[in-house]
C-alpha positions in Angstrom: -27.2 -9.5 3.5 -24.8 -7.2 5.7 -25.1 -3.6 5.5 -21.8 -1.6 4.8 -21.2 1.3 6.9 -20.1 4.5 4.8 -18.6 7.8 6.2 -18.4 10.9 4.5 -16.1 13.7 5.7 -17.7 16.9 4.2 -17.4 19.2 7.4 -13.7 20.3 7.9 -14.4 20.7 11.7 -15.1 16.9 12.0 -12.3 15.1 14.1 -11.6 11.5 14.5 -12.6 11.8 18.0 -16.3 12.8 17.1 -16.7 9.8 14.8 -18.2 6.4 16.1 -15.9 4.1 17.9 -15.6 1.8 14.7 -13.9 4.5 13.1 -11.4 5.5 15.7 -8.8 2.6 15.2 -5.3 3.5 15.5 -2.8 1.5 13.4 0.5 0.2 15.0 2.2 3.5 14.2 -0.4 5.5 16.2 -2.0 6.9 13.1 -5.6 7.4 12.9 -6.9 5.2 10.3 -10.2 4.0 8.7 -10.9 0.4 8.8 -11.4 -1.7 5.7 -13.7 -4.7 5.4 -12.5 -7.5 7.9 -10.1 -9.7 6.2 -9.5 -7.7 3.2 -6.2 -7.7 1.3 -3.8 -4.8 2.3 -3.9 -1.7 0.0 -2.5 1.7 0.1 -0.3 4.3 -1.6 3.5 4.7 -1.5 5.0 8.2 -2.3 8.6 9.1 -2.7 10.0 12.8 -3.3 13.4 11.3 -4.8 15.3 8.1 -5.1 14.7 7.0 -1.4 12.5 3.9 -0.4 9.0 4.4 0.9 7.7 1.7 3.1 4.6 0.7 4.9 4.8 -1.8 7.8 2.5 -3.8 9.8 0.0 -4.7 7.4 -2.2 -7.5 7.9 -2.3 -10.1 5.1 -5.3 -12.6 5.6 -4.8 -16.1 4.8 -6.0 -15.7 1.2 -3.5 -13.2 0.2 -0.8 -14.7 -2.2 1.3 -11.3 -2.9 1.0 -7.9 -3.7 0.3 -5.8 -6.9 1.9 -2.6 -7.4 0.7 -0.1 -9.8 3.8 2.4 -10.4 4.4 5.7 -12.0 7.2 8.3 -11.9 6.8 11.9 -11.4 8.8 13.4 -14.2 11.2 10.8 -15.6 10.5 9.7 -19.3 12.1 6.4 -18.5 12.1 4.8 -14.8 13.1 1.6 -13.2 10.7 0.8 -10.3 11.6 -1.7 -7.4 8.9 -3.1 -5.5 9.3 -5.3 -2.3 7.4 -7.3 0.1 8.4 -8.6 3.4 7.0 -11.9 5.2 8.3 -14.6 7.4 11.9 -12.9 7.7 12.4 -12.7 3.9 12.4 -9.5 1.5 11.1 -10.5 -2.0 11.3 -8.0 -4.9 10.5 -7.3 -8.5 11.5 -4.6 -10.8 9.9 -3.1 -13.9 10.6 -0.2 -16.4 7.9 2.5 -17.2 8.0 4.6 -20.3 6.6 8.2 -20.9 4.5 8.5 -17.6 2.7 5.3 -18.2 1.7 3.0 -15.3 3.8 0.0 -14.7 2.3 -3.1 -12.9 4.4 -5.1 -10.9 3.5 -8.3 -9.0 5.5 -9.5 -5.9 4.6 -12.8 -4.1 4.6 -13.2 -0.3 6.2 -15.9 1.3 3.6 -16.2 4.1 0.1 -14.9 4.6 -2.1 -14.6 7.9 0.6 -12.6 9.3 1.8 -8.9 9.3 3.8 -7.9 6.5 5.5 -5.0 5.1 5.8 -3.6 1.5 8.4 -0.9 0.0 8.8 1.1 -3.2 11.7 2.7 -4.7 12.3 4.7 -8.3 15.2 5.9 -10.2 13.4 9.2 -11.0 15.1 11.8 -8.9 11.8 13.6 -8.5 10.2 10.5 -7.1 7.3 8.4 -7.9 4.0 6.7 -6.7 3.2 3.2 -6.2 -0.3 2.1 -5.4 -0.5 -1.4 -4.1 -3.1 -4.0 -3.2 -3.1 -7.8 -2.2 -4.1 -10.4 -4.5 -5.4 -13.8 -3.9 -5.3 -15.5 -7.4 
């Protein structure tokens, strides 16, 4: 049985440089990140402040990843159309869905390839923007 490492950032004076080396990983954009379990599916949160598209790039999708599940929600609109996209092997794939009255909308978008770097994108018709939490699925 392997022991999981945990980290609590309760002291606001704690900096990433003072953390153990395994917590000082920088992603391809040069942003400090905290690693997840090795070979785990990509996950994160996309946030927009309007109708622009939010994108996360250079996400590693291990070989078991079949696609990305997005859970979307508008910020203010009672009815909103969400567009969720994945990019792999030089191809964008997208799905759309409509949410009503601030309820979450789940949208699944397949990947053309895994065991490679991918990108995900999110856009909403709400002029105030929206949120999309995403996570890779293996089923």
